C-alpha atoms as one frame of an Amber mdcrd trajectory, in Angstrom:
protein
 -37.357 120.313 -99.225 -36.797 123.026 -96.531 -40.071 123.623 -94.552 -41.762
 121.359 -96.422 -45.706 121.739 -94.603 -47.296 119.230 -96.801 -49.399 116.583
 -95.066 -47.866 112.981 -95.262 -50.207 110.208 -94.231 -50.037 106.482 -93.413
 -52.859 104.886 -95.427 -54.759 101.835 -93.791 -57.273  99.765 -95.420 -59.836
  97.549 -93.711 -62.577  94.458 -95.018 -65.936  94.903 -93.317 -67.125  90.920
 -94.603 -70.891  90.425 -93.317 -72.112  86.759 -93.476 -75.615  85.672 -94.839
 -77.073  86.415 -91.209 -75.268  89.999 -91.495 -72.877  89.190 -88.916 -69.130
  90.869 -89.234 -66.327  88.521 -89.608 -63.396  89.921 -86.948 -60.077  88.451
 -86.358 -58.535  88.607 -82.763 -54.637  89.676 -82.627 -52.029  87.078 -81.145
 -50.510  90.164 -79.802 -52.823  92.161 -77.909 -56.330  90.962 -76.583 -58.088
  92.669 -79.448 -60.460  91.811 -81.965 -60.294  93.676 -84.886 -61.259  93.882
 -89.033 -58.728  92.561 -91.269 -56.698  94.839 -92.472 -53.419  97.127 -92.160
 -51.355  99.485 -93.986 -51.087  99.874 -97.727 -47.713  98.891 -99.179 -45.718
 101.041-101.564 -46.982 101.036-104.962 -50.287  99.222-103.691 -53.672 100.411
-104.296 -55.569 100.739-100.909 -58.470  98.018-102.941 -55.818  95.843-103.809
 -54.268  95.691-100.151 -57.523  94.994 -98.734 -57.774  91.933-100.368 -54.381
  91.111 -99.997 -54.808  91.541 -96.516 -58.221  89.739 -95.776 -56.017  86.669
 -97.403 -53.123  87.283 -95.378 -54.783  87.803 -91.822 -58.054  85.461 -92.361
 -57.479  82.751 -95.251 -60.335  84.179 -97.371 -60.483  85.203-100.775 -62.876
  88.581-101.322 -64.527  90.479-103.680 -65.026  94.576-102.788 -68.743  95.275
-103.189 -68.512  98.775-102.111 -66.108 101.746-100.479 -68.129 101.924 -97.461
 -66.031 104.901 -95.883 -63.029 107.054 -95.582 -61.667 107.772 -92.326 -59.228
 110.744 -90.870 -57.319 110.064 -87.585 -55.719 113.105 -86.979 -53.363 111.818
 -84.201 -51.874 109.546 -86.380 -51.821 111.188 -89.468 -53.827 108.319 -91.210
 -56.148 107.928 -93.647 -58.442 104.649 -93.468 -60.479 102.933 -96.156 -63.451
 100.747 -95.510 -64.779  98.567 -97.757 -68.062  96.060 -97.595 -66.542  92.805
 -98.858 -68.082  89.685-100.086 -66.209  86.005 -99.577 -65.595  84.554-102.754
 -63.083  81.647-101.959 -60.671  80.181 -99.489 -61.531  79.183 -95.948 -60.910
  80.987 -92.144 -57.201  80.004 -91.402 -55.273  81.175 -88.177 -51.879  82.724
 -88.913 -48.933  84.284 -87.098 -51.327  87.474 -86.975 -54.543  86.051 -85.613
 -55.282  83.401 -83.336 -58.941  83.141 -83.786 -61.071  84.442 -86.204 -64.666
  84.351 -86.310 -68.235  86.399 -87.310 -70.190  88.168 -84.837 -73.776  89.748
 -84.364 -73.506  93.338 -84.393 -74.962  93.116 -80.906 -72.407  90.558 -79.966
 -69.051  92.201 -80.905 -66.792  91.616 -78.157 -66.222  94.898 -75.534 -62.621
  94.571 -76.568 -62.878  95.646 -80.252 -61.535  98.695 -81.300 -63.912 101.191
 -80.953 -63.286 102.907 -84.112 -63.876 100.098 -86.073 -66.923  99.225 -83.845
 -67.743 102.644 -85.706 -66.950 101.752 -89.012 -68.773  98.647 -88.903 -72.148
 100.623 -88.075 -71.511 102.905 -90.902 -71.174 100.313 -93.233 -74.633  98.960
 -92.029 -76.327 102.243 -93.134 -75.330 101.562 -96.740 -74.055 104.553 -97.441
 -70.942 106.352 -97.758 -69.443 108.096 -94.868 -65.946 110.158 -94.214 -65.791
 111.572 -90.875 -62.761 112.212 -88.718 -62.121 109.506 -85.992 -60.567 111.536
 -82.813 -59.037 109.747 -79.404 -56.584 106.896 -78.500 -55.395 104.201 -80.286
 -56.909 100.786 -79.226 -53.609  99.520 -78.225 -52.985 102.752 -76.162 -56.445
 101.647 -74.289 -55.682  98.341 -73.832 -51.971  99.147 -72.165 -54.422 102.118
 -70.096 -56.544  98.947 -69.286 -59.833 101.079 -71.460 -60.404  98.425 -73.373
């Protein structure tokens, strides 16, 4: 269509997995010195909730059950919408892979400084135990790493 002004978004989906001590599961990326929540892009024909279950299995080796939708986040610089789900581990064991060289649980006050700031915000929002929707502005974590800001 000529002059099509409809917005097109990438859809991301992320799991916020708390253990019994309220520590949150984070994965350390192999390609950058960055900690983040397990998750990623929704694939063609896939639902955001199906994608988050798949991503946790691929990135952390864990089988999860979604407990609730914690938030929806708009990242206008990237034309991206991200869904955050609070999930509970129901099977599997933590396993390193091609994407993650470390996977561990962190107390909220001990989250590493090189964790995606937008994802830290989502973790804190999820702790409030109520649905959140907001716009998240600013550079991506990878851009921040490249500029020495993270």
